[in-house]
Backbone as CSV, one residue per row, in Angstrom:
resi,resn,N_x,N_y,N_z,CA_x,CA_y,CA_z,C_x,C_y,C_z
1,UNK,133.122,83.719,-35.869,134.524,83.602,-35.517,134.928,84.831,-34.695
2,UNK,135.655,84.609,-33.603,136.074,85.716,-32.751,137.328,86.378,-33.317
3,UNK,137.322,87.696,-33.235,138.490,88.433,-33.695,139.601,88.284,-32.663
4,UNK,140.789,87.955,-33.139,141.923,87.800,-32.241,142.661,89.122,-32.103
5,UNK,143.183,89.339,-30.925,143.961,90.547,-30.668,145.341,90.395,-31.304
6,UNK,145.772,91.389,-32.047,147.110,91.376,-32.627,147.763,92.732,-32.418
7,UNK,149.067,92.718,-32.414,149.855,93.940,-32.342,150.280,94.256,-33.771
8,UNK,149.808,95.361,-34.282,150.018,95.721,-35.674,151.506,95.761,-36.045
9,UNK,152.339,96.304,-35.177,153.773,96.397,-35.466,154.407,95.017,-35.605
10,UNK,153.978,94.079,-34.772,154.509,92.714,-34.851,154.026,92.049,-36.139
11,UNK,152.762,92.228,-36.465,152.225,91.694,-37.722,153.022,92.223,-38.914
12,UNK,153.283,93.504,-38.921,154.010,94.118,-40.034,155.434,93.579,-40.116
13,UNK,156.100,93.490,-38.986,157.473,92.977,-38.974,157.520,91.538,-39.488
14,UNK,156.564,90.721,-39.063,156.529,89.332,-39.531,156.186,89.251,-41.018
15,UNK,155.313,90.116,-41.493,155.020,90.164,-42.932,156.291,90.465,-43.726
16,UNK,157.087,91.394,-43.219,158.335,91.752,-43.896,159.296,90.569,-43.892
17,UNK,159.475,89.945,-42.752,160.376,88.791,-42.658,159.916,87.671,-43.582
18,UNK,158.635,87.354,-43.551,158.115,86.281,-44.399,158.300,86.597,-45.876
19,UNK,158.160,87.841,-46.241,158.374,88.240,-47.628,159.836,88.086,-48.015
20,UNK,160.741,88.474,-47.118,162.167,88.370,-47.418,162.664,86.930,-47.429
21,UNK,161.999,86.055,-46.716,162.352,84.635,-46.779,162.093,84.110,-48.189
22,UNK,161.054,84.635,-48.827,160.722,84.220,-50.194,161.672,84.817,-51.218
23,UNK,162.062,86.086,-51.031,162.888,86.756,-52.031,163.437,88.062,-51.467
24,UNK,164.655,88.390,-51.842,165.221,89.683,-51.456,164.354,90.792,-52.029
25,UNK,164.412,91.962,-51.410,163.576,93.066,-51.891,164.104,94.398,-51.362
26,UNK,163.759,95.439,-52.069,164.082,96.798,-51.636,162.950,97.321,-50.757
27,UNK,163.201,98.460,-50.121,162.164,99.097,-49.306,160.935,99.384,-50.162
28,UNK,161.165,99.940,-51.354,160.044,100.288,-52.242,159.236,99.066,-52.634
29,UNK,159.928,97.988,-52.973,159.240,96.754,-53.379,158.413,96.198,-52.228
30,UNK,159.019,96.148,-51.042,158.273,95.637,-49.879,157.071,96.511,-49.568
31,UNK,157.263,97.820,-49.631,156.150,98.740,-49.347,155.001,98.506,-50.314
32,UNK,155.328,98.308,-51.567,154.296,98.077,-52.585,153.627,96.720,-52.360
33,UNK,154.421,95.677,-52.185,153.874,94.328,-52.000,153.002,94.213,-50.757
34,UNK,153.445,94.846,-49.681,152.757,94.698,-48.400,151.779,95.829,-48.104
35,UNK,151.695,96.767,-49.042,150.799,97.908,-48.906,151.035,98.652,-47.588
36,UNK,152.299,99.011,-47.375,152.711,99.774,-46.204,153.447,101.020,-46.669
37,UNK,153.435,102.058,-45.865,154.248,103.233,-46.202,155.743,102.870,-46.202
38,UNK,156.494,103.478,-47.090,157.935,103.206,-47.162,158.616,103.487,-45.830
39,UNK,158.219,104.561,-45.167,158.859,104.909,-43.893,158.648,103.815,-42.849
40,UNK,157.480,103.211,-42.852,157.181,102.117,-41.916,158.041,100.909,-42.230
41,UNK,158.114,100.556,-43.504,158.936,99.417,-43.922,160.392,99.679,-43.536
42,UNK,160.857,100.873,-43.820,162.249,101.218,-43.510,162.525,101.105,-42.015
43,UNK,161.632,101.634,-41.191,161.818,101.555,-39.743,161.863,100.110,-39.255
44,UNK,160.972,99.294,-39.765,160.962,97.873,-39.378,162.234,97.183,-39.844
45,UNK,162.669,97.465,-41.057,163.891,96.846,-41.574,165.105,97.223,-40.745
46,UNK,165.196,98.482,-40.334,166.327,98.916,-39.512,166.331,98.171,-38.178
47,UNK,165.175,98.006,-37.588,165.087,97.272,-36.327,165.449,95.810,-36.536
48,UNK,164.909,95.192,-37.586,165.222,93.792,-37.884,166.706,93.617,-38.193
49,UNK,167.282,94.594,-38.869,168.711,94.537,-39.180,169.532,94.663,-37.885
50,UNK,169.150,95.586,-37.025,169.855,95.756,-35.740,169.802,94.491,-34.895
51,UNK,168.721,93.741,-35.019,168.558,92.496,-34.256,169.147,91.284,-34.963
52,UNK,169.624,91.466,-36.211,170.280,90.386,-36.939,169.371,89.493,-37.756
53,UNK,168.121,89.886,-37.952,167.176,89.048,-38.694,167.183,89.316,-40.194
54,UNK,167.649,90.471,-40.591,167.802,90.790,-42.017,169.130,91.513,-42.197
55,UNK,169.613,91.527,-43.431,170.801,92.317,-43.738,170.586,92.994,-45.078
56,UNK,171.330,94.072,-45.263,171.199,94.865,-46.479,172.432,94.674,-47.343
57,UNK,172.193,94.507,-48.642,173.261,94.442,-49.631,172.865,95.389,-50.754
58,UNK,173.545,96.523,-50.841,173.118,97.550,-51.782,171.772,98.090,-51.334
59,UNK,170.817,98.084,-52.245,169.461,98.553,-51.901,168.524,97.396,-51.535
60,UNK,169.039,96.185,-51.591,168.222,95.007,-51.327,168.385,94.521,-49.894
61,UNK,167.297,94.062,-49.336,167.312,93.444,-48.015,167.096,91.948,-48.180
62,UNK,167.715,91.191,-47.301,167.663,89.729,-47.337,167.372,89.205,-45.933
63,UNK,166.705,88.067,-45.859,166.555,87.385,-44.577,167.923,86.827,-44.207
64,UNK,168.277,86.876,-42.920,169.587,86.397,-42.497,169.502,84.961,-41.984
65,UNK,170.676,84.396,-41.735,170.737,83.045,-41.211,170.311,82.965,-39.746
66,UNK,170.099,84.107,-39.116,169.611,84.091,-37.733,168.265,83.368,-37.666
67,UNK,167.461,83.501,-38.700,166.173,82.806,-38.729,166.385,81.292,-38.768
68,UNK,167.371,80.860,-39.538,167.702,79.439,-39.600,168.201,78.950,-38.246
69,UNK,169.032,79.771,-37.607,169.532,79.437,-36.283,168.385,79.223,-35.296
70,UNK,167.387,80.104,-35.337,166.240,79.962,-34.434,165.488,78.660,-34.701
71,UNK,165.308,78.339,-35.973,164.635,77.092,-36.328,165.403,75.874,-35.863
72,UNK,166.736,75.916,-36.031,167.565,74.794,-35.583,167.522,74.651,-34.067
73,UNK,167.556,75.783,-33.382,167.482,75.768,-31.921,166.159,75.158,-31.455
74,UNK,165.089,75.540,-32.113,163.775,74.992,-31.776,163.737,73.485,-32.033
75,UNK,164.272,73.080,-33.187,164.308,71.650,-33.517,165.122,70.878,-32.488
76,UNK,166.280,71.417,-32.116,167.121,70.747,-31.128,166.408,70.631,-29.787
77,UNK,165.720,71.686,-29.392,164.983,71.649,-28.130,163.858,70.621,-28.180
78,UNK,163.205,70.517,-29.320,162.126,69.533,-29.456,162.699,68.114,-29.404
79,UNK,163.849,67.889,-30.049,164.461,66.564,-30.045,164.848,66.172,-28.623
80,UNK,165.461,67.079,-27.911,165.846,66.810,-26.529,164.616,66.507,-25.688
81,UNK,163.570,67.285,-25.885,162.323,67.055,-25.166,161.761,65.674,-25.497
82,UNK,161.721,65.350,-26.789,161.148,64.061,-27.208,161.975,62.875,-26.714
83,UNK,163.290,63.028,-26.680,164.142,61.949,-26.176,163.993,61.776,-24.671
84,UNK,163.817,62.852,-23.970,163.735,62.786,-22.504,162.327,62.470,-22.000
85,UNK,161.339,62.613,-22.862,159.954,62.407,-22.440,159.719,61.054,-21.767
86,UNK,160.213,59.927,-22.330,159.981,58.638,-21.667,160.651,58.579,-20.285
87,UNK,161.764,59.278,-20.113,162.458,59.255,-18.841,161.726,60.042,-17.756
88,UNK,160.891,60.983,-18.200,160.185,61.837,-17.263,158.911,61.186,-16.726
89,UNK,158.527,60.077,-17.288,157.285,59.405,-16.852,157.459,58.633,-15.586
């Protein structure tokens, strides 16, 4: 099997998002679960928060509805594509 090229920072950010989709968590909890330094988790969370993908309530971080919005947008685009496909032939 060929090794695929990945960007470590993107992998880490997605690991954090996927974890928060499952359950809210603190920086310490995420660092422990994902085996990352707390400072790294914190930096990623701040960036994700600035972009609207997570929000903080007290010491807990949560996935935001922006992720749902992206999924809905993708679904809508797929529906439009699927409806228009016969017309494009």
